[in-house]
N, C-alpha and C positions, 0 to 999 in steps of 0.2 A: 694260472687259475684253472685251466682245463684239467691239469693233473690232480688238483685238489678235489674238483668236482667228481672226477672219475674214481678217485680213491674212496670218497664218501659213498658214492653209489655202489661200489663193490662191497664195502663193509656192510652197508644196509642190506644188500641182496644176500650176502652170505649169512648174516644173522637171521634173516627171515627163512632161509632154507632149512636151518636147523630147528626152528621153532615149530612146535606142534600144539594143537589145542588141548587144554585140560579143563575138565569140569570141576569146579571148586565149590565147596560148601562151607559156609561160615557158621560157627556155633557160638552161642552165648548162654551160659548156665545150662549146658548140655542140651539145648534146643536149637534147631536149625533157624538161623536168622535170615540168611539170603543165599541164593545159588547164583553162580556166574561162570562164564567161560573166559579163559585167559590163554593167550598164546605165550609159550615159554619153551626154553630148551630143556629144562629139568623140572621135576615136580616141586623141588624146594624153591626154585625161582618163581614158579607159578603161585605157590602159596604166599610168598612175599609180595608179589604184584597184587594179588587179590586182596590181601590184608591192607596194603597201602591204599588201594582204591576205595575200600570200604571205610577206612578211617577218614579219608578225605571227604567222603560223603556224610560223615558224622555218625556212622553205624557203630554201635558198641559190639565188640567181639572178644571172645576168649582165645579162639584159634581158628585156623582155616585148614581144611583138608582137601587136597586135590588128587585126582586120578585121571588117567588118559583113556 
C-alpha cells in the first residue's frame, strides 16, 4: 500500500512541476464571454481544460484561446 501511495504522490508532483498558468479567453460570436486562468502543461491542454470548465458551467462558447 505504501508503494502505491508513493507512486501516486510522485506522479502528481511531477505533473504539477510541468504545469504553468495560462490566461484563457472564451469567445462566442466573436465577443469575449469569459476570462479564466488554467494550469496546464501545453496551451492546447489549457484550451481544452478551459472549454470543459465553461461548458460544465453552462456557458456557450465558440472557442477558447490561451496564452502564457
